[in-house]
C-alpha positions in Angstrom: 98.4 110.3 117.8 94.4 109.3 118.8 93.4 106.2 120.7 90.1 104.9 119.3 88.7 101.5 121.6 86.6 99.7 119.6 84.8 97.0 121.8 83.1 96.9 125.0 83.7 95.3 128.5 83.9 95.6 132.1 86.6 98.1 132.3 85.0 100.6 129.8 83.8 102.9 133.1 87.3 102.6 134.6 89.0 103.6 131.6 86.8 106.7 130.8 87.4 107.9 134.5 91.4 107.5 134.2 91.4 109.6 131.0 89.4 112.1 132.3 92.0 112.2 135.4 94.9 111.7 133.3 93.4 115.0 131.2 93.8 113.0 128.3 89.9 112.6 127.3 90.2 114.4 124.4 92.8 112.0 122.6 90.8 108.8 123.0 87.5 107.7 121.6 85.7 105.1 123.4 83.5 103.7 120.5 81.9 100.7 122.5 80.7 97.5 120.3 79.7 97.9 116.8 78.2 95.4 114.4 81.0 93.2 112.3 80.2 94.8 109.1 82.0 98.5 110.7 84.8 97.1 111.7 86.5 97.5 108.6 85.9 101.0 108.3 87.4 101.2 112.2 90.4 99.0 111.1 90.6 101.6 107.9 91.4 104.4 110.4 94.1 102.5 112.2 97.9 102.7 111.1 98.8 100.6 114.7 96.5 97.8 116.1 96.8 97.2 119.8 95.7 93.6 121.7 96.4 93.5 125.2 94.6 90.5 126.4 96.1 88.5 129.5 95.4 84.9 128.1 95.9 85.0 124.5 95.2 87.5 121.8 94.5 85.0 119.1 90.9 85.9 118.0 89.2 87.8 115.1 90.4 91.3 115.9 94.0 90.5 115.7 93.6 88.4 112.5 91.5 91.1 111.0 94.2 93.8 112.0 97.0 91.4 110.0 94.2 91.3 106.9 93.9 95.1 107.0 97.6 95.0 107.1 98.1 96.8 110.1 101.2 97.4 112.5 100.4 94.9 115.6 101.4 95.4 119.1 100.3 92.7 121.2 101.5 90.8 124.6 103.6 87.1 124.3 101.0 85.1 125.8 98.9 81.9 124.9 99.0 80.9 121.4 99.5 84.4 120.0 103.5 83.7 118.7 101.6 81.2 116.4 100.8 83.9 114.5 102.8 87.1 115.3 106.2 87.0 114.2 108.5 89.6 116.5 109.7 92.2 114.2 108.1 90.5 111.0 104.7 90.7 111.2 104.0 92.3 114.6 105.8 93.3 118.1 105.4 90.8 120.6 105.6 92.5 124.2 106.7 90.4 127.1 103.6 89.7 129.6 105.8 89.6 132.5 106.3 91.1 134.8 103.0 93.0 134.4 104.1 96.6 135.5 106.8 96.9 132.6 103.7 96.0 130.4 102.9 100.2 129.5 106.4 101.1 129.1 106.8 98.7 126.8 103.7 99.2 124.9 104.7 102.8 124.8 108.5 101.9 123.8 106.8 100.1 120.7 104.6 103.0 120.0 107.3 105.3 119.8 109.4 103.2 117.7 106.6 103.0 115.2 106.1 106.4 115.1 109.5 107.7 114.7 110.4 104.7 112.2 107.9 104.8 109.2 110.3 102.3 107.4 109.7 100.0 110.3 106.2 100.6 110.3 105.8 99.8 106.3 107.8 96.6 107.1 105.3 95.6 109.7 102.5 96.2 107.8 103.8 94.9 104.9 104.6 91.6 106.8 100.7 91.5 108.3 99.2 91.8 105.2 101.6 89.2 103.1 101.2 86.6 106.6 97.2 87.2 106.2 96.9 86.6 102.1 99.0 83.5 102.7 97.4 82.1 105.7 93.9 83.3 106.3 90.4 82.5 104.4 88.3 85.6 103.6 85.2 85.7 105.6 83.0 84.1 102.5 85.5 81.3 102.4 85.3 80.8 106.4 81.3 80.7 106.1 81.1 78.4 103.3 83.6 76.1 105.2 82.0 76.5 108.4 78.0 75.8 106.4 79.5 72.6 105.1 80.6 71.3 108.3 77.4 72.1 109.9 75.7 70.9 106.9 77.5 67.3 107.2 77.2 67.0 110.8 73.8 67.5 110.3 73.8 64.4 107.5 75.7 62.5 109.3 73.6 63.0 112.5 70.4 62.4 110.5 72.2 58.9 109.1 72.8 57.4 112.8 69.1 57.8 113.6 
């Protein structure tokens, strides 16, 4: 198993240091921030997507993981439950108590690795949910451009 961390943030140096202290730096790749067009390539490498934001995990990375049909492990906080249905298209982990999160994530990872049928079920559920509920990037861009054009047109009419 290999952990690939895509993205950057204030905890990067702490995580690098921890990986060295634990002697696991060879099993982790810290990629850093990447341009959006490279995200699909990194997603295609993954079998499992883990998102552990402390407020809400609903964001582009989670949506991209579902679109790519990845098994998702994420915290049950914020609006995450609106998109991730536990055992259908992902695994929701209780966000409290906080000290239990690493153990619960490890148990979820172990279950996915040891039960390929369960992993397949979540991957298929993720892809089906995305196909049914999400726009493609092109569709989303077109809708947003039309909305901005309408706002501009409305503003011009009012002046």
